[in-house]
Residue, then its C-alpha position, 0 to 999 in steps of 0.5 A: m227214460a221210458a219203460i217200453t217193448g223193444g218194439k216200440a223202442v224201434v219205431d220211436s227211434l225211426c219216428a226221431e230219424g224223421v222217417r217218413h215211410v217204412f216198407g215191410l212185410i210182416g211176420s211173427a218175429g217182428m210183430e212187436i215192431f209192427d203193433a208200434l207202427y200202428d200207432a206212428k201217425s207220423i209213418g206210413f207203412i207200405g206192405v208188400r208182396d215180398e220181400r226182395s221187391g220191398v227192398h226194392m222199393a226202399d231202394g228207389y226210395a233212398r236214392a230219389s229222395g237222398r233220405a234212408g229207405v227203411f225195410v222191416a222182414g218181420q220173419n225171421g228165416p225166409g223172410a229175411t233170406n229173401l231179403v238178399t238179393g235187393l241187399a246185394q242190389a242197393n248195395a251195387a248203387y251205393s244206395p242208403v237202404v236201413a233193414i230190419a230183420g226180425l230174428l229168432s229169440s235167443a235162447h234158440i239160437y245154435r239149436d237148429a230151431f223152427q227157421e232158424v239161419d245165421q242172419q249175421s253171416l248171410f247180411r254181411p257180405v251183402t251190406k255196408k255193415t250188420w249188427t245182431v241187438t244183444q239188449t233191448k235197452r240199446l236199441p235207439e243206440m243201435v237204430r242211430e247207428a244204423f242210419t248213420t252208416a247207411l248216410t255217411p260217405r261212402r253210403g249203403p245199405v246196412a241191416l240190422n237184425i232183432p231176435r222176438d225177445i228183444l222186440s217183446e222186452i219191455s225196458e227203460v229206454e233212453s230215446y235219441a236221434s242221429p246228431a244234425g248234419y250227418r245226412s248231409a253230403a261229404s264235405a271233403m274238398g280236392d287238395d289245393d295242390l292236385i287241383a291246381r295241377a289238374a287245372e293245368l292239364l285241363a286248361g291245356a286240353a285241346r280235346p278235353l272230355i268230362i265223364a260224370g258218374g254216381g258221385v255228380k248224380n248223387g250229390r246232385s252236383h250237376a250243375e258244378t260240373l256244368r259249369l265247369a263244363e262250360l268253361l272248358n268246352a268239354p262235352v260230358a259224357l256219363s256213366p251207364g245208369h247215370g245218363d240223368a248226372i245232368p240235363c241232357d237239353h244241355p249242348l254240352y251233353a253226350g249221353q253214355v259212354g263206353p260199351r253200353g254207351n252211344l257211338v258219339a260219347s265214346g268215340m269222343a273218349r276215343e279221341a280226347d286228350v284230357i279226360l276228367a273223370i268226375g264221380t264215376r270209378l270207370g269201373f265194368n259197365t263204362t270200359f270193360y276195364s279195357y282202352d277200346n273206348l279210352n284214348q290209351s295216350a289220353k291224361i286222366i284226372q280221377v275224382e272219386l270219394e271213395p280212395t281205394a277207386i282212385g287209379r284201381f283200373f286205369p293209371v291216373a295223371v292226377g288222383i283227386v279223393g273228394d266230393a265231385g260237386k265240391v272238387a268241381a267248384q274248386l276247379a271251375r274257380e281255378l280255371s276262371s282264371r287261367k285261359t284254356h285251349p283255343a281249339a277246345a272251342e272247335w272240338a265241342r262245334t264238332f261234337q255238337a253236330k255229331r250230337r245231332d246228327l245222331l239225335a236225327e238219326r235215331d228219330k229217322g231210323a224208328p219208323a212206327s211200323d208193325p211189328l212194332q221196333p224198340a227205337a220206335l217204341f223209344r221215340t214216341l215215349r220220347a216224344v209223349l212222356p212229360r219233362d218231369v219223367m223219372f224213369t227206372m229200369d230193369a236189366g235185360t236188352l230192351c232197357l239196355q237199349a232204352t236207357d241211352q235213348m230216353l230223356y232226362r231233363q230233370p236230375p235226378s230221373l234215371f234208377t237202374p241196377l246199375d252194375f249188379g244186373l238185376v233183372g225183377f227191379s224196376y217196376a218195385c223200384g217205382l213204387g218207391v220212386k214216386l212215394a219219394c217224389p209224389d209231384r213227378t211222373v213215374v214211368s218204369l219200363m220192363g221187360d216181360g219176363g222181369f215183370g212176371m217176377t214182380m207183378s204181385e206188387i200192382g197189389t201194393a200199389v192199388t193198395h197204397g195208391i200209387n199212381s206209377v206206370c210201367i211199360v211191359m215191353n213184351n216180347g215173350c222171351w228172355g231177350a239178351e239170352k235168347a240173343y246170346q242163343r241165336d249169335f253164338f249157340d246156332g240157334r239152340y233156344i233152351g228156356a228162352d221163351v216165356p208165355n205170359p198172360p195178358y199184363d193189362q188183365v191181370a192189372a185190372l184184376f188187380g185194380a189197377k188200369g190195364f192198356r194194351v198195344d198190339k200195333a205201332a199205331q196204338l201206342e202214343d194214345a195208350v201211354r198218354a191214357a196211362i199217363a193221365c189215368g190218375r191210377p196205378a197203370i200197366v201198358d203191355v206192349k208187343v214188341d218184335p221178338n227178333a230185335l234182339y241184340s247181344f251186349r255181351r259180345d266180349s263174353f262170347k268171342h270164343r264162340d264168335k264165328s262172324g270174325k268181329 
């Protein structure tokens, strides 16, 4: 027991949890925490320019490292409200972010005080759990519970509100960390009878398909999944945003499935007679909740850690509650003594031929001509970027086109907004990913509109030497919305065009390295130089403003005049 301030108790608890980096923006409500961080030599403090983007950094750090990402908002009121978008994003991604927010003094609550807002209610809808601390001596307990809650299945963000007086009060505080082992992935094994039933269906499948999602990726279970796929001769399609769940150079890798996937993977899903959906909800981005990209006659085996996800959107033949990697290993053991359907080998060969044709067509159809087409940019990135590259991406039409086209050789290597569909996420997320994996190459893809939202974080990258590369695909517009206005609203453009400063010069003004690509012939050299420069780098790439694509055609069927 030691008599210390509440702020010191928070930081001691973070140290006890093994926290290596804390992202934050200082403010008067949390000064006791920041003062204690000054003396915490084991923690690197990353001061950011905006609370929202700081939470994206913590989110990226968490997803890449498997550890909790920590963000401290020093200001109550507006500092806290700025957290909401970042926490909602982390919540959609099941990302273990621990957000600590300063709160006004306990005596001022419910008095319409300066910068007062009900932070407990504010955070509740966008977190796994939210607490407000009422006693200084309980701070270590509350911090411990925050980490335990964030990191145990199903993972997700949490928020801890701490009043000013609790942080400044000196109290005898017992320091203790979370119990050993709680950070590990779920050990949930599948029920033996259900495993046997699933194995029987899979062994009898002439056209088996595995659809792997975040449960495979976040559990780092690609080896177990591929062992199962090889036994079955089953192509492995990936749910959107999880194209890195298995290495892309495996012969059974199919890429993303569904309305945001590729034609080959989606075609296999329409033809498969048995589908093993492992670590995926078969949710919106994968299916749009329709059978347009699923064989309605297929028998579905769904493996999910969250019981309520099983059969929620599509009826299943077998539903198994369990950890994706553990269940994949169980199924592989069960299938090792069974004969699989003789037609499955030919099914796999047919798939591989179609996949080769798709990749060849992508390269063939991407001439390096002006104005630069997105497909040509993607082809250059495939050729130039190193094997260890980790990508972060925004939402928006250009990034949605890119997601299935990049090469993900070393899982994890893709971090997207997933179902939250957030613009302005990628660059900040990439800074967190780079801190988690400093020895790997990190490339953030963004449209120009999204980059404009968060470009102030170039200053954070320069200050802390976070040497990621951001490629701004600059088409001078909000591309997805302009495509909808073009395709469904007779070209009645309003608010679609975005005049931008030269982002390479903005980077230089911040002290980063800026590169500009106005012509296709400049692209390869600029990307290579950005990777090699050893500094935070921004590559401003002019992309054809007419190369737009309407992804959400389903939302505008009532306005579609094409008859499609």
